[in-house]
C-alpha positions as a printed Julia matrix, in Angstrom:
227×3 Matrix{Float64}:
  -3.05  -15.13   -8.02
  -4.21  -18.78   -7.77
  -7.62  -20.09   -8.76
  -8.38  -23.81   -8.84
 -11.79  -24.89  -10.08
 -12.97  -28.51   -9.66
  -9.48  -29.99   -9.87
  -9.32  -33.8   -10.04
  -6.16  -35.89   -9.9
  -6.03  -39.69   -9.68
  -3.12  -42.11   -9.5
  -2.84  -45.82  -10.09
  -0.92  -48.13   -7.79
  -0.98  -51.4    -9.65
  -4.62  -51.92  -10.59
  -5.89  -49.73   -7.74
  -7.03  -46.19   -8.46
  -6.15  -43.62   -5.79
  -8.16  -40.4    -5.73
  -5.72  -37.65   -4.71
  -7.92  -34.64   -5.48
 -11.68  -34.67   -6.07
 -13.28  -31.49   -7.44
 -10.96  -29.34   -5.33
 -11.55  -25.61   -5.63
  -9.75  -22.71   -3.96
  -8.85  -19.08   -4.66
  -5.74  -17.51   -3.12
  -5.2   -13.8    -3.59
  -1.95  -11.87   -3.79
  -0.41  -11.32   -0.37
  -2.4   -13.98    1.49
  -0.91  -16.37    4.04
  -2.91  -19.6     3.74
  -2.38  -22.9     5.49
  -3.78  -26.12    4.06
  -4.14  -28.73    6.76
  -4.94  -32.41    6.53
  -3.74  -35.87    7.54
  -1.26  -38.0     5.64
  -2.7   -39.17    2.34
  -5.32  -36.43    2.17
  -3.97  -34.94   -1.08
  -1.93  -32.05    0.37
   1.27  -32.65   -1.55
  -0.57  -33.34   -4.8
  -2.35  -30.02   -4.38
   0.95  -28.21   -3.81
   2.55  -29.89   -6.82
  -0.3   -28.72   -9.04
  -0.16  -25.19   -7.61
   3.59  -25.19   -8.22
   3.23  -26.43  -11.81
   5.18  -29.59  -10.94
   2.16  -31.75  -11.79
  -0.99  -31.31  -13.83
  -4.62  -32.11  -13.09
  -6.64  -34.79  -14.87
  -9.55  -32.37  -15.11
 -10.65  -28.99  -13.85
  -9.19  -25.54  -14.36
  -6.13  -23.86  -12.88
  -5.71  -20.13  -13.44
  -2.4   -18.57  -12.44
  -2.44  -14.77  -12.52
  -5.74  -15.01  -14.38
  -4.36  -17.19  -17.18
  -5.37  -20.86  -17.61
  -2.29  -22.97  -16.97
  -2.78  -24.89  -20.22
  -2.21  -21.6   -22.1
   1.37  -21.46  -20.81
   4.04  -23.07  -23.0
   6.53  -25.46  -21.37
   9.14  -22.71  -21.53
   6.78  -20.26  -19.83
   5.93  -22.81  -17.13
   9.64  -23.31  -16.51
  10.04  -19.57  -16.12
   7.11  -19.47  -13.69
   8.64  -22.25  -11.56
  12.07  -20.61  -11.58
  11.14  -16.99  -10.98
   7.65  -16.69   -9.58
   7.52  -19.63   -7.15
   9.8   -20.54   -4.26
   9.55  -24.11   -2.96
  10.33  -25.23    0.6
  10.17  -28.95    1.4
  10.07  -31.0     4.59
  13.23  -32.9     3.66
  15.14  -29.67    2.8
  16.39  -31.11   -0.55
  19.84  -29.59   -0.15
  22.79  -30.89   -2.17
  25.16  -32.48    0.34
  28.38  -31.61   -1.47
  27.55  -27.91   -1.71
  27.93  -25.34    1.06
  24.96  -23.34    2.32
  25.77  -20.41    0.05
  26.33  -22.69   -2.94
  22.93  -24.33   -2.38
  21.29  -20.92   -2.28
  23.16  -19.79   -5.39
  22.27  -22.82   -7.54
  18.83  -21.7    -8.82
  20.3   -18.31   -9.66
  22.92  -20.01  -11.83
  20.13  -21.86  -13.64
  18.42  -18.52  -14.2
  21.54  -17.03  -15.73
  21.91  -14.32  -13.09
  25.3   -12.62  -13.33
  27.91  -13.46  -10.71
  27.92  -10.12   -8.88
  24.15  -10.12   -8.61
  24.16  -13.77   -7.47
  26.63  -12.94   -4.71
  24.46  -10.1    -3.43
  21.25  -12.13   -3.52
  22.84  -15.06   -1.71
  24.24  -12.79    0.99
  20.9   -11.03    1.41
  18.95  -14.3     1.6
  21.28  -15.87    4.16
  21.24  -12.69    6.24
  17.44  -12.69    6.21
  17.37  -16.2     7.75
  20.24  -15.37   10.14
  22.76  -17.79    8.63
  25.49  -15.47    7.38
  28.05  -17.07    9.69
  27.18  -20.55    8.38
  27.49  -19.7     4.68
  30.58  -21.89    4.16
  29.19  -24.93    5.99
  27.99  -28.11    4.33
  24.48  -29.42    5.13
  25.98  -32.19    7.28
  27.55  -29.5     9.46
  24.19  -27.82   10.08
  21.29  -28.67   12.38
  17.89  -29.53   10.96
  16.63  -26.04   11.65
  19.66  -24.48    9.98
  19.21  -26.71    6.94
  15.6   -25.57    6.65
  16.78  -21.96    6.88
  19.14  -22.64    3.96
  16.21  -24.15    2.04
  14.13  -21.02    2.71
  17.05  -18.79    1.68
  17.33  -20.77   -1.56
  13.6   -20.31   -2.17
  13.64  -16.54   -1.63
  16.92  -15.78   -3.45
  15.06  -15.83   -6.76
  12.71  -13.1    -5.46
   9.52  -15.12   -5.91
   6.1   -13.65   -5.24
   4.65  -17.02   -4.21
   6.17  -19.38   -1.63
   4.88  -22.95   -1.43
   5.98  -24.77    1.72
   5.24  -28.5     2.11
   5.47  -29.53    5.79
   8.38  -27.12    6.4
   8.4   -27.87   10.14
   7.64  -31.59    9.88
  11.17  -32.72   10.8
  11.83  -30.06   13.44
  11.31  -29.74   17.18
   8.79  -27.24   18.53
  11.31  -24.49   19.32
  12.92  -24.68   15.89
   9.48  -24.89   14.25
   8.54  -21.63   15.94
  11.71  -19.98   14.63
  10.97  -21.17   11.09
   7.41  -19.87   11.31
   8.75  -16.47   12.39
  10.67  -16.37    9.11
   7.49  -17.1     7.16
   5.71  -14.29    9.01
   8.55  -11.94    8.1
   8.34  -12.95    4.43
   4.57  -12.44    4.49
   5.02   -8.94    5.88
   7.41   -8.24    3.0
   4.57   -8.99    0.58
   5.03  -12.64   -0.33
   2.01  -14.86   -0.87
   2.53  -17.98    1.24
   0.78  -21.34    0.98
   1.81  -23.66    3.79
   0.94  -27.37    3.74
   0.82  -29.02    7.16
  -0.79  -31.72    9.3
  -0.2   -29.73   12.51
  -2.99  -27.53   13.93
  -0.49  -25.37   15.82
   1.37  -24.61   12.59
  -1.83  -24.13   10.59
  -3.2   -21.49   12.92
  -0.13  -19.32   12.33
  -1.68  -18.42    8.97
  -4.37  -15.8     8.48
  -6.57  -18.28    6.61
  -7.0   -22.02    7.08
  -8.26  -24.55    4.55
  -8.88  -28.19    5.42
  -8.22  -31.03    2.99
  -9.61  -34.53    3.44
 -10.0   -37.28    0.84
  -8.94  -34.83   -1.84
 -11.63  -32.26   -1.06
 -11.14  -28.74    0.31
 -13.21  -26.83    2.85
 -12.63  -23.55    4.67
 -12.0   -23.81    8.4
 -13.34  -21.24   10.84
 -10.28  -19.78   12.57
 -11.8   -20.12   16.03
 -12.25  -23.87   15.57
  -8.51  -24.51   15.63
  -7.6   -22.23   18.52
């Protein structure tokens, strides 16, 4: 599904060049559950943004479903982001004036999904994350864990095959983090490919494969080394 070969990405802060990714290479197959672990500033979020077609590399090759990303038109990339990939962020990124169900429905509206189908998908997604009874609540009326559940429901309502999660438990306590990870395990069992970005060893080892990132470079981690 995902193949990155020698990806480089640099930023400039003033006159200072920041190396975010340096010859980063990784292959992720359909149906894998991969965690990418590293400290703050290691390049994790940049890597996720490139995987999610939200950013582009300065050099290197990114193949998505076997096709070089530069061969996709902007319209095709938009379709990939909207239909193939579900994004889950640490800060939830919910719209405060919309209810839980309205937040989940929003990407479906952008996709042009008909109303009856939207209603069913929203109900199914909220039921999957056990939030049916909170569908009419605003984000401010929900706990952090419940808000993250809404964010996951929004991500899966579009029926993506790939879920990219950037520090999805970063703002949550340990009990709630465990509950969120149970949802990811359930989605993985349903066939989703999951890439989870984290700085937490306990979260990383929930995945079936662990990759370490440091100073923009990737290396496989032996599972036993994080137990």
